[in-house]
C-alpha positions, -999 to +999 in steps of 0.1 A: -434+353-188-433+361-225-421+398-228-438+403-262-471+397-244-465+429-224-455+451-253-476+470-278-472+458-314-449+481-334-478+488-359-501+498-331-481+521-308-448+540-314-429+540-282-412+572-293-445+591-294-467+602-265-503+590-265-527+588-236-555+563-242-573+567-209-609+573-215-609+556-250-637+531-257-625+495-260-638+471-286-633+434-285-636+415-318-673+411-311-683+444-296-677+471-270-665+461-236-659+494-218-634+521-216-597+524-207-593+532-170-555+530-170-527+523-195-490+518-192-463+521-218-432+506-203-413+483-225-420+447-215-445+457-188-473+475-207-510+468-202-544+484-202-570+483-175-606+484-188-636+495-168-663+472-182-692+492-167-725+473-169-711+447-193-697+425-165-713+443-135-688+472-132-657+451-130-623+459-143-601+437-164-564+439-172-552+431-207-516+427-218-506+454-244-501+428-271-539+422-272-543+457-287-545+456-325-553+492-332-555+526-315-577+552-333-571+586-318-597+603-340-625+579-329-609+575-294-611+538-296-588+509-288-594+476-306-585+442-291-577+408-306-598+390-280-635+382-278-658+393-250-659+357-237-621+354-237-619+387-217-647+378-194-631+344-185-596+359-177-583+357-142-602+381-120-587+416-116-576+425-081-570+462-074-546+452-046-524+427-064-525+435-101-490+450-102-474+419-085-455+395-107-476+365-095-508+380-109-491+391-141-477+355-146-512+340-141-527+365-165-498+359-190-504+321-188-541+327-196-535+350-226-506+329-239-532+302-246-545+322-275-528+329-308-503+357-303-516+390-318-550+376-327-571+392-354-566+426-369-592+453-374 
């Protein structure tokens, strides 16, 4: 598992500062996908869980922290370097197993297929 995948980029989030992004709206490169339901900030293990609401029938998705390209506290938005389709096609989120290393490895393999860091807003 590539540790950088599970870290926020240095230009996006300063690990020395406190920021709670739960409730922020989430924007893929091609539009809104939902809002942050949960976020972690541990080095090498950071991710966000997005509640997609009606976009994909109320499902949640887990995204490695490296997919975040920008956090805008004034607008309360998180921007991602992935399209809606890439996010929709990710391995299905499972509330019971998402913290297990096997799921994280599968998710990591999926997101590692895309260029690291993706586009920038």
